[in-house]
C-alpha positions in Angstrom: 0.0 0.0 0.0 2.7 2.4 1.0 4.8 1.6 -2.1 1.8 2.3 -4.3 1.2 5.7 -2.6 4.8 6.7 -3.3 4.6 5.6 -6.9 1.4 7.7 -7.4 3.0 10.6 -5.6 6.1 10.6 -7.9 4.0 10.4 -11.0 2.5 13.8 -10.1 4.0 17.0 -11.7 6.8 18.5 -9.6 4.8 21.6 -8.7 1.9 19.5 -7.4 4.3 17.3 -5.3 5.9 20.4 -3.9 2.5 21.9 -2.8 1.5 18.6 -1.2 4.8 18.5 0.8 4.4 22.1 1.9 0.9 21.4 3.3 1.9 18.1 5.1 5.4 18.8 6.4 5.9 20.9 9.5 7.3 24.3 8.8 10.1 26.0 10.7 11.5 29.5 10.7 15.3 29.4 10.6 17.4 32.0 12.4 21.0 32.6 13.1 22.5 33.4 16.6 25.9 34.7 17.6 27.6 33.9 20.9 30.3 36.5 20.9 33.0 36.5 23.6 35.5 39.2 24.5 38.9 38.0 23.1 40.7 40.0 25.8 38.8 38.9 29.0 40.3 36.8 31.6 38.6 33.5 32.6 35.7 32.9 32.8 35.3 35.5 30.0 32.8 38.0 28.9 29.8 37.7 26.6 28.1 40.3 24.4 24.4 40.6 25.2 21.6 42.9 23.8 18.6 44.4 25.5 15.7 44.7 23.1 12.2 45.9 23.6 10.4 45.6 25.9 13.8 45.8 27.5 13.5 43.9 30.7 15.9 41.0 29.9 19.0 40.4 27.8 19.5 38.3 24.7 22.0 37.3 22.1 22.4 38.9 18.7 20.1 36.9 16.5 17.6 37.1 13.7 15.9 35.3 10.8 17.8 34.2 7.8 16.9 35.8 4.5 15.8 33.5 1.7 18.8 31.4 0.4 21.2 33.2 2.9 24.0 31.0 4.3 23.6 30.7 8.1 27.1 32.1 8.9 26.4 35.1 6.6 23.1 35.7 8.3 24.7 35.4 11.8 27.4 38.0 10.8 24.8 40.3 9.3 22.5 40.2 12.3 25.4 40.7 14.7 26.4 43.8 12.8 22.9 45.2 12.4 22.1 44.8 16.1 25.4 45.6 17.8 27.7 47.3 15.2 30.2 44.5 15.7 31.7 43.2 12.4 32.9 39.6 12.2 33.7 38.0 8.8 31.4 35.0 8.3 34.5 32.9 7.7 35.7 33.8 11.3 32.5 32.5 12.9 32.7 28.9 14.2 29.7 26.7 14.0 28.7 25.8 17.6 28.3 22.1 18.4 25.5 21.3 18.1 25.1 23.9 15.3 21.3 23.9 15.3 18.8 24.1 18.1 15.1 23.2 17.4 12.8 25.1 19.6 9.5 23.6 20.7 7.5 26.5 19.3 8.6 25.9 15.7 11.8 27.6 14.8 15.4 26.5 14.4 18.4 28.5 15.4 21.8 28.0 13.8 24.4 29.0 16.3 27.8 30.4 15.7 30.7 31.4 18.1 33.0 34.3 17.6 35.4 36.5 19.5 36.3 40.2 19.2 38.5 42.4 21.4 36.0 44.4 23.4 38.4 47.3 24.2 38.7 48.2 20.5 35.2 47.2 19.4 32.5 49.9 19.4 29.0 48.8 20.2 26.4 50.7 18.2 22.7 50.2 18.6 19.8 51.9 16.9 17.6 52.5 20.0 14.6 50.9 18.2 15.3 47.2 17.5 18.0 47.2 20.1 18.1 49.4 23.2 21.5 48.6 24.6 24.5 46.3 24.0 27.0 45.4 26.7 29.6 42.9 27.8 28.9 40.8 30.8 31.2 38.4 32.8 30.0 34.8 32.3 29.7 34.3 36.0 27.6 37.5 36.4 25.1 37.4 33.6 22.0 39.6 33.9 18.4 38.4 33.6 18.3 36.6 30.3 15.3 36.1 28.0 14.0 32.5 28.2 15.2 31.6 24.7 18.7 33.0 25.4 18.9 31.0 28.7 18.0 27.8 26.7 20.5 28.5 23.9 23.4 29.3 26.3 22.5 26.4 28.5 23.1 24.0 25.6 26.7 25.3 25.5 27.2 25.1 29.2 26.8 28.8 29.9 24.4 30.6 32.2 21.7 29.5 34.7 20.5 26.6 32.6 23.9 25.1 31.9 23.6 22.4 34.5 20.1 21.4 33.4 20.7 21.5 29.6 22.1 18.8 27.4 23.2 19.2 23.8 
């Protein structure tokens, strides 16, 4: 029965098959996240965080990928747009694991990078991002729930002990 269904499916025109798949298969938004550390900080290090509206908690530079945009390129773009920090996409290291699937239907591709904080100007627009700052890893501020989850996967922050990759 299953074999006959597949044969019938593959006889359909490509456009029809594609529409059927789009209706049946779960859909995910795909984003890119940067975990950026201060290259000059002594252990345990410092992390770049952003405060975005409504402005109560802090998060990581992140955003949705554009259509057909490579994840590292999107991560570097979002980092620059939100904080003013420029990192060449080739200088971003894919985190392990590189993708985190969130229960609410999106996937974050995660990249690690470092910059020297003393010579890196943080520039925010005051609209999408209210503030950008460096925080010691052992003194992180209140984090957004998603940021706490993402950092926890990599052994950082309040959820580090409870999270497994």
